[in-house]
C-alpha positions in Angstrom: 120.3 111.0 123.2 117.4 108.6 124.1 115.9 109.4 120.5 118.9 108.8 118.8 119.5 105.4 120.8 115.9 104.3 119.4 116.7 105.3 116.0 119.6 103.2 115.8 118.4 100.2 117.5 115.3 99.9 115.8 116.8 100.4 112.6 119.6 98.0 113.1 117.0 95.2 114.2 114.5 95.9 111.4 117.2 96.0 108.7 119.4 93.1 109.7 116.5 91.0 110.6 114.6 91.8 107.5 117.8 91.2 105.2 118.6 87.9 107.2 115.0 86.5 106.9 114.6 87.5 103.2 118.2 85.9 102.1 117.1 82.7 104.2 113.8 82.6 102.5 115.8 82.9 98.8 118.4 80.2 100.0 115.9 77.9 101.1 113.4 78.2 98.4 115.3 78.7 95.2 118.2 77.0 93.5 121.3 79.0 92.5 120.6 81.0 89.7 116.8 80.4 89.6 114.6 82.9 88.6 111.1 83.6 89.2 109.3 86.8 87.4 107.2 89.1 89.5 106.6 91.9 86.9 107.4 90.6 83.6 110.0 92.9 81.7 110.9 94.5 84.9 111.6 92.7 88.1 112.2 89.1 89.0 113.5 87.3 92.2 116.8 85.8 90.9 119.2 83.9 93.5 122.6 85.1 93.0 125.9 84.6 95.3 128.3 87.7 95.0 131.8 87.2 96.2 132.7 90.6 95.3 131.3 94.0 96.2 128.7 96.5 94.5 128.9 95.5 90.6 131.1 92.7 91.2 133.8 94.9 92.6 136.9 92.6 93.5 134.7 89.3 92.4 137.6 87.9 90.6 140.4 88.3 93.2 141.6 85.4 95.4 139.0 84.5 98.3 141.3 84.9 101.1 142.3 88.5 100.1 138.6 89.3 99.1 137.4 88.3 102.5 140.3 90.0 104.5 139.5 93.2 102.4 135.7 93.2 102.8 136.1 92.4 106.5 138.4 95.0 107.2 136.7 97.6 105.2 133.1 96.8 106.7 134.8 96.6 110.3 136.6 100.0 109.6 133.0 101.5 108.3 131.2 100.1 111.3 134.0 101.7 113.7 133.7 105.0 112.0 129.9 105.0 112.2 129.6 103.9 115.7 132.4 106.4 116.7 130.6 109.3 114.9 127.2 108.4 116.6 128.6 107.9 120.2 130.8 111.3 120.0 129.1 114.1 117.8 126.2 115.8 119.2 123.7 114.9 116.4 120.4 116.6 117.0 119.5 115.6 113.4 117.2 112.5 113.3 117.5 112.2 109.4 121.5 112.3 110.1 121.0 109.3 112.7 118.6 107.5 110.6 121.1 107.7 107.3 124.0 106.6 109.4 121.9 103.9 111.0 120.7 102.6 107.8 124.5 102.4 106.3 125.2 100.6 109.6 122.6 98.0 109.4 123.3 97.3 105.7 127.1 96.9 106.2 126.3 94.3 109.1 123.7 92.5 106.9 126.0 91.7 104.3 129.2 91.1 106.8 126.9 88.3 108.3 126.5 86.8 105.0 130.2 87.4 104.3 131.4 85.7 107.5 128.6 82.6 107.0 129.2 82.0 103.5 132.3 84.0 102.1 129.8 85.9 99.7 126.6 87.7 99.7 123.1 86.5 98.7 121.4 88.9 96.3 118.0 88.2 94.7 116.4 91.5 93.9 116.7 91.8 89.8 115.3 94.8 88.0 115.7 95.0 84.2 114.4 96.3 81.2 114.2 93.9 78.4 117.9 92.3 78.3 119.3 95.3 80.4 119.7 94.2 84.1 120.6 96.3 87.1 123.1 94.2 89.2 121.0 92.0 91.5 121.0 93.2 95.2 119.3 92.6 98.6 117.8 94.5 101.5 121.3 95.3 103.0 122.4 96.8 100.0 119.0 99.0 99.8 119.7 100.0 103.3 123.1 101.4 102.4 121.8 103.1 99.2 118.9 104.7 100.9 120.8 105.7 104.2 123.8 107.3 101.7 120.9 109.3 99.8 119.6 110.5 103.1 123.0 111.0 104.6 123.3 113.5 101.3 120.2 115.2 101.8 121.1 115.6 105.9 124.3 117.1 104.8 123.2 119.6 102.2 119.9 120.4 104.5 122.7 121.2 107.5 125.2 122.9 105.3 122.8 126.0 105.3 122.0 125.7 108.9 125.7 125.6 110.1 126.9 128.5 108.3 127.4 131.5 110.8 128.8 134.8 109.6 130.6 136.9 112.3 130.7 140.4 111.1 133.6 142.5 113.3 
């Protein structure tokens, strides 16, 4: 239980702080849509404001609906993750880390939605003119957390299967 507590709180502190600090740096040092090449033909820092979710999901809906929707979805996800972490006997550090990463990313983007009504994105990967949608530290945390959750579930599946022969 103590180990899980530390994994959760350290992950939350590192990710949310890193996310908000990097977004603050972008917001104060670049103008909206300004781009600075880091690796030509592959990676730039590009200041974007995303009113939607991943890949611009719901970006064209009315701002009040969008705000309420994302607030409700985020709070629901946060509530479920916190409930699961508190009530389930998770002895799996990978499961705890994965849920902590997802939780931290959700909270990092929630801070932006509450402050600005949209999320600051800035990591811009591309090859030639083909761009991956810009993202941020919180998005990365959610993606890595989801991948680790998948690994934890796949790994745990073999461990939990018990055969009872009569």
